[in-house]
C-alpha positions as CSV (number, residue, x, y, z in Angstrom):
1,M,-38.4,-12.1,-28.4
2,A,-38.0,-8.4,-29.0
3,E,-35.2,-7.4,-31.2
4,T,-33.5,-4.1,-30.6
5,T,-30.6,-2.4,-32.3
6,N,-27.9,-0.8,-30.3
7,I,-25.7,2.2,-31.2
8,A,-23.2,0.0,-33.0
9,G,-26.0,-1.2,-35.3
10,T,-25.9,-4.9,-34.1
11,E,-29.0,-6.7,-33.1
12,H,-29.5,-7.4,-29.5
13,H,-32.0,-9.9,-28.1
14,G,-33.6,-9.3,-24.7
15,D,-32.5,-12.6,-23.2
16,G,-28.8,-12.0,-24.2
17,E,-28.0,-10.2,-20.9
18,S,-29.3,-13.0,-18.8
19,R,-27.3,-15.5,-20.8
20,R,-24.1,-13.3,-20.4
21,D,-24.8,-13.0,-16.7
22,F,-25.1,-16.8,-16.5
23,L,-21.9,-17.4,-18.4
24,V,-20.0,-14.8,-16.2
25,L,-21.3,-16.4,-13.0
26,T,-20.5,-19.9,-14.2
27,A,-17.0,-19.0,-15.3
28,T,-16.4,-17.2,-11.9
29,A,-17.6,-20.2,-10.0
30,L,-15.4,-22.6,-12.0
31,G,-12.5,-20.2,-11.4
32,V,-13.0,-20.2,-7.7
33,V,-13.3,-24.0,-7.6
34,G,-10.1,-24.3,-9.7
35,A,-8.2,-21.9,-7.5
36,A,-9.3,-23.7,-4.4
37,S,-8.3,-27.1,-5.8
38,V,-4.8,-25.7,-6.6
39,A,-4.5,-24.0,-3.2
40,W,-5.7,-26.8,-1.0
41,P,-2.7,-29.2,-1.5
42,F,-0.3,-26.3,-0.9
43,I,-2.1,-25.2,2.3
44,S,-2.3,-28.9,3.4
45,S,1.4,-29.3,2.9
46,M,2.0,-26.8,5.7
47,N,0.5,-29.2,8.3
48,P,2.9,-31.3,10.3
49,A,3.8,-34.7,8.7
50,A,2.4,-37.8,10.2
51,D,5.8,-38.9,11.6
52,T,6.1,-35.5,13.3
53,L,2.7,-35.9,14.9
54,A,3.6,-39.3,16.1
55,L,6.6,-37.8,17.9
56,S,4.5,-35.1,19.5
57,S,4.3,-37.1,22.7
58,T,6.4,-39.7,24.4
59,E,5.4,-42.0,27.3
60,V,8.1,-43.0,29.8
61,D,8.0,-45.8,32.4
62,L,9.8,-44.4,35.5
63,T,9.9,-47.7,37.4
64,P,13.5,-48.7,36.5
65,V,14.9,-45.2,37.3
66,A,16.5,-45.4,40.8
67,V,16.9,-42.5,43.1
68,G,20.0,-40.5,42.0
69,Q,19.8,-41.9,38.5
70,S,19.2,-39.9,35.3
71,I,17.9,-41.1,31.9
72,T,17.7,-39.4,28.6
73,V,14.6,-39.9,26.3
74,V,14.0,-38.3,22.9
75,W,10.9,-36.1,22.4
76,Q,10.4,-34.2,19.1
77,G,14.0,-35.0,18.2
78,K,15.3,-33.3,21.3
79,P,17.0,-35.0,24.3
80,V,15.0,-34.8,27.5
81,F,16.8,-35.3,30.8
82,I,14.8,-37.1,33.5
83,R,16.5,-37.1,36.9
84,H,15.2,-39.0,39.9
85,R,16.6,-36.5,42.4
86,T,18.0,-37.4,45.8
87,E,16.9,-35.6,49.0
88,K,20.2,-33.7,49.0
89,E,19.6,-32.5,45.4
90,I,16.0,-31.4,46.2
91,K,17.2,-29.5,49.3
92,E,20.1,-27.9,47.5
93,A,17.7,-26.7,44.7
94,A,15.1,-25.4,47.2
95,D,17.7,-23.6,49.3
96,V,19.0,-21.4,46.4
97,N,18.4,-17.6,46.8
98,V,16.3,-17.0,43.7
99,A,17.3,-13.3,43.6
100,E,20.9,-14.3,42.8
101,L,19.9,-16.2,39.7
102,R,20.3,-14.9,36.1
103,D,17.0,-16.5,35.2
104,P,15.1,-16.5,38.5
105,Q,12.8,-19.4,39.0
106,T,12.1,-21.3,42.2
107,D,12.7,-25.1,42.2
108,A,9.0,-25.6,43.0
109,S,8.0,-23.8,39.8
110,R,10.2,-26.1,37.7
111,V,8.9,-29.4,39.0
112,K,5.5,-31.1,39.5
113,K,6.9,-33.7,41.9
114,P,10.1,-32.7,43.8
115,E,11.8,-36.0,43.3
116,W,11.5,-35.8,39.5
117,L,13.1,-33.2,37.3
118,I,12.3,-33.2,33.6
119,V,14.1,-30.7,31.4
120,V,15.1,-30.4,27.7
121,G,18.7,-31.3,27.6
122,I,19.9,-28.5,25.3
123,C,22.2,-25.7,26.5
124,T,20.5,-22.3,26.2
125,H,23.8,-20.7,25.0
126,L,24.5,-22.4,21.6
127,G,22.4,-25.6,21.7
128,C,25.0,-28.0,22.9
129,I,24.1,-31.1,25.0
130,P,25.4,-30.6,28.6
131,L,27.1,-33.4,30.4
132,G,25.8,-34.8,33.7
133,Q,23.5,-37.7,32.8
134,K,26.1,-40.4,33.4
135,P,27.6,-41.0,36.9
136,S,31.1,-40.4,35.4
137,D,30.2,-37.1,33.7
138,P,31.3,-33.8,35.2
139,R,28.3,-32.0,36.7
140,G,29.8,-28.7,37.5
141,E,30.0,-26.9,40.9
142,Y,26.2,-27.0,41.4
143,D,25.6,-30.8,41.1
144,G,23.6,-30.5,37.9
145,W,24.9,-30.3,34.3
146,F,28.0,-28.9,32.8
147,C,28.3,-27.8,29.1
148,P,31.9,-28.3,28.2
149,C,31.7,-26.1,25.0
150,H,31.6,-22.8,26.8
151,G,31.5,-23.7,30.5
152,S,27.9,-23.1,31.4
153,Q,26.9,-24.8,34.6
154,Y,23.3,-25.7,35.7
155,D,22.2,-26.7,39.1
156,S,20.1,-29.8,40.2
157,S,17.0,-27.8,39.1
158,G,18.3,-27.1,35.6
159,R,18.8,-23.4,36.4
160,I,21.8,-21.6,34.9
161,R,24.3,-20.7,37.6
162,K,27.6,-20.0,35.8
163,G,28.8,-19.4,32.3
164,P,27.4,-17.7,29.2
165,A,24.0,-19.4,28.9
166,P,21.3,-16.8,29.3
167,L,18.4,-19.0,30.4
168,N,17.6,-22.1,32.5
169,L,17.2,-25.5,30.7
170,A,13.8,-25.5,29.1
171,L,10.9,-27.4,30.6
172,P,8.9,-29.6,28.2
173,P,5.1,-30.0,28.7
174,Y,4.6,-33.1,30.7
175,E,2.2,-34.8,33.0
176,F,2.3,-37.8,35.4
177,K,-0.2,-40.4,34.2
178,T,0.5,-42.5,37.3
179,D,3.2,-42.4,40.0
180,T,5.5,-44.4,37.7
181,S,4.3,-43.2,34.2
182,L,5.1,-39.9,32.5
183,K,3.8,-38.4,29.3
184,I,5.9,-35.8,27.7
185,G,4.2,-33.6,25.1
């Protein structure tokens, strides 16, 4: 090994630079691994919890729901209204002049099968749960749902017709697995 003297007067060996480079690279690599091992649990904690993922979809058997009857199921902690609509309700919803609606949507764009209406049962004004699921509940002037908190009224397609609510009742993602089986989410 060749010895050299630098300006400060200390000896310097030729392989010292490669040793220093090795130590710097090793320390950097260990630092990156350490930072990743600290960051990984933090990033992983931002993923949905297992119980939340379990609630991401709900399957519903529609067999016991008679024509004209409504049921409420829970999906992701929210009430979902499922109504087996009568011919009268379907006709009323289809005959509405969409141009007169605050949040214009045709009935056909809100349902996959005309006899089944599936909506998130949360008023779009302040998040109340409208009445209209039970036969004894007031359903408003439009034969749908009535929110008693501020008087919003929805029709049999879940569209806002009267009151302060700005939007129609939301539509959850859903699909019919069979004629009598529904998957929400």
